[in-house]
C-alpha positions in Angstrom: -11.9 -1.7 5.0 -10.9 2.0 6.2 -8.2 2.3 4.0 -7.0 5.9 4.9 -6.3 3.8 8.1 -4.7 1.1 6.1 -2.6 2.7 3.7 -1.2 5.4 6.9 0.0 1.8 8.3 1.5 0.7 4.8 3.4 4.2 4.6 5.5 3.0 7.6 6.9 0.2 5.3 11.0 0.8 4.2 10.5 0.4 0.8 9.1 2.3 -1.3 7.0 0.5 -3.5 5.1 -2.0 0.0 4.3 1.4 0.9 1.6 1.2 -1.8 1.6 -2.4 -1.9 3.0 -3.1 -4.7 4.8 -6.7 -3.2 5.4 -9.6 -5.0 6.0 -7.1 -7.7 8.6 -9.6 -10.2 11.6 -9.0 -9.9 12.4 -6.1 -11.1 13.9 -3.4 -8.4 11.6 -0.7 -7.0 13.1 2.0 -9.0 12.7 0.0 -12.2 9.3 -1.1 -11.8 8.4 2.4 -11.0 10.1 3.8 -14.1 7.8 0.9 -16.4 5.4 2.1 -14.7 5.2 5.2 -15.4 6.1 5.0 -19.3 3.1 3.0 -19.7 0.6 5.5 -18.0 2.5 8.2 -20.2 1.8 5.8 -22.9 -1.8 5.2 -22.2 -2.5 9.3 -21.9 -0.2 10.4 -24.6 1.6 13.0 -21.7 2.5 16.3 -23.6 4.6 18.8 -22.2 2.0 21.6 -22.6 -0.4 18.6 -20.1 -2.1 19.6 -16.4 -2.4 16.3 -15.0 -4.1 15.1 -11.9 -2.7 11.8 -9.9 -5.2 10.4 -8.7 -4.6 7.7 -5.6 -0.5 8.8 -5.4 0.5 6.9 -3.2 4.3 8.3 -2.3 4.3 10.0 -4.9 7.2 7.9 -6.6 5.8 7.5 -10.0 4.6 10.9 -9.9 7.5 12.9 -10.2 8.2 10.9 -13.0 4.8 11.9 -15.5 6.1 15.8 -13.4 8.8 16.4 -16.3 6.5 15.1 -19.0 4.1 18.5 -18.1 3.9 21.6 -17.3 1.8 20.9 -14.2 1.6 18.3 -12.2 -0.7 17.2 -8.5 -0.6 14.1 -6.7 -3.6 13.4 -4.9 -3.7 10.9 -2.4 -6.6 10.5 0.7 -3.8 8.9 3.0 -2.1 12.5 4.9 1.3 9.6 5.5 1.9 8.7 2.5 0.8 12.4 1.2 3.7 13.6 3.7 6.1 11.3 1.8 5.0 12.3 -0.8 6.0 16.0 0.1 9.1 15.1 2.0 11.1 13.0 -0.8 9.4 14.5 -4.3 9.7 18.2 -5.3 10.0 20.3 -8.2 8.7 23.5 -9.7 5.9 22.1 -11.4 4.5 19.1 -8.8 1.9 19.3 -5.9 0.4 17.2 -3.0 -2.9 17.4 -2.0 -4.4 15.2 0.4 -8.0 15.1 -0.7 -10.5 12.9 -1.5 -11.2 10.3 -4.2 -15.2 11.4 -3.6 -15.0 14.7 -2.8 -12.5 16.6 -5.8 -14.3 19.2 -6.7 -12.6 21.9 -3.9 -9.1 21.1 -5.8 -10.0 24.4 -8.0 -9.2 24.0 -11.5 -10.0 21.3 -14.4 -7.5 18.6 -15.5 -6.8 17.5 -19.1 -5.6 14.8 -18.2 -5.3 11.5 -15.1 -4.2 9.1 -13.8 -6.0 6.8 -11.7 -3.4 3.4 -11.4 -3.4 0.5 -9.5 -6.0 2.0 -6.7 -9.8 1.4 -8.4 -9.7 -1.9 -7.1 -10.0 0.1 -3.3 -13.9 1.4 -4.6 -15.5 -1.5 -3.8 -19.7 -1.3 -4.2 -20.1 -0.1 -8.7 -21.9 3.1 -7.1 -18.7 4.6 -5.3 -16.5 3.6 -8.0 -19.5 5.5 -11.0 -18.7 8.5 -7.8 -15.0 8.2 -8.4 -15.3 8.4 -12.1 -18.2 11.6 -12.1 -16.0 13.2 -9.9 -12.5 12.6 -12.1 -15.0 12.9 -15.4 -16.2 17.1 -13.4 -12.5 18.3 -13.3 -11.8 16.8 -17.1 -11.5 19.4 -19.3 -13.7 18.4 -23.2 -11.0 16.6 -25.0 -9.8 15.5 -21.8 -8.7 11.8 -20.5 -9.1 9.3 -17.3 -6.3 6.7 -17.4 -7.6 4.3 -14.7 -5.4 1.1 -15.1 -3.9 -1.7 -13.6 -7.5 -3.2 -12.5 -8.7 -6.6 -10.6 -10.3 -8.6 -13.4 -13.1 -10.1 -12.4 -13.7 -12.6 -15.2 -9.7 -13.6 -13.9 -10.9 -13.7 -10.6 -9.9 -17.3 -10.4 -7.0 -17.1 -11.6 -6.2 -14.8 -8.6 -6.9 -16.6 -5.9 -6.3 -19.8 -7.4 -6.5 -22.6 -4.8 -9.1 -23.5 -1.9 -6.7 -22.4 0.6 -6.8 -18.4 -1.1 -9.8 -19.3 -1.9 -10.4 -19.9 2.0 -8.5 -17.1 3.3 -10.3 -14.6 1.0 -13.4 -15.7 2.3 -12.4 -15.0 5.9 -11.1 -12.2 5.8 -13.8 -10.9 3.9 -15.9 -12.1 7.0 -13.1 -10.1 9.0 -13.0 -6.7 7.4 -9.5 -7.5 6.3 -9.1 -8.6 3.0 -6.8 -6.0 1.9 -7.6 -6.7 -2.9 -10.5 -4.4 -2.7 -13.0 -5.3 -5.8 -12.5 -7.5 -8.9 -14.1 -5.3 -11.8 -15.9 -6.4 -14.9 -15.6 -4.6 -18.0 -18.6 -4.5 -18.5 -18.8 -2.3 -15.6 -17.1 -0.3 -16.5 -18.6 0.4 -20.2 -22.0 0.8 -18.2 -20.1 3.9 -15.8 -19.0 5.5 -19.1 -22.0 4.9 -21.2 -24.0 6.6 -18.1 -21.8 10.2 -17.9 -21.5 9.9 -21.7 -17.6 8.9 -21.9 -15.9 7.1 -24.7 -14.4 3.9 -23.5 -11.0 2.3 -24.5 -10.9 -1.3 -22.2 -7.7 -2.8 -23.6 -5.2 -5.1 -22.6 -2.0 -4.3 -20.0 1.5 -5.6 -21.5 3.0 -8.6 -21.0 6.0 -7.1 -18.9 3.1 -4.9 -15.7 3.6 -7.7 -13.0 -0.2 -7.8 -12.5 -0.6 -7.7 -16.1 -2.1 -11.8 -15.9 -5.3 -10.8 -13.3 -6.0 -7.4 -14.3 -6.7 -4.1 -17.5 -6.5 -1.9 -18.3 -9.3 1.4 -19.4 -8.8 4.7 -20.7 -12.0 7.2 -20.2 -12.1 10.2 -23.1 -14.7 13.4 -23.5 -15.5 14.1 -26.3 -15.3 17.9 -27.6 -18.2 20.2 -26.9 
């Protein structure tokens, strides 16, 4: 899948939630949903007013702008230039910055962070090697003692709960064959454990709170870099 082209097209949607793929996300209006997600991220990362936060795959910045007031410095990055343009146009705060960047090449940001968020997006890194490379990039920007939150990731052990009918399964394999399947990779928590061990990071796998719309087939993970 050409994810840059996919998300550039998605950015043309009218509703902010749809611009970043949060469709069929329960009954909450977009504003309430984004506030709930931001509170969840803040809780997982234990955000503090002194934190320097990097929000990777930030999309249109709707969540990032809710996190920024809780930090000293906040930067959102995304692969899609159209989504970054929306973020810059609609969200302006003194400590908030947006930049187009590929999660596979983050060294050009030229700074380090003690908190990093990557939410609702790890599924778009479609194989283990790519996921490990992304996590390596994040870990390289993380100061000792810092935390990385990778949240809302589809759980491979619950694949059948999502594709829960013959029609859905047929559609999945057909779209996979055509290269148009838009869900990306369902990850095993064990794959996260393997990556954490390889990179020397501590890891905690966590269930999502039940009041989040996709909790029934997704999980959270928090990685911590040990103090030097």
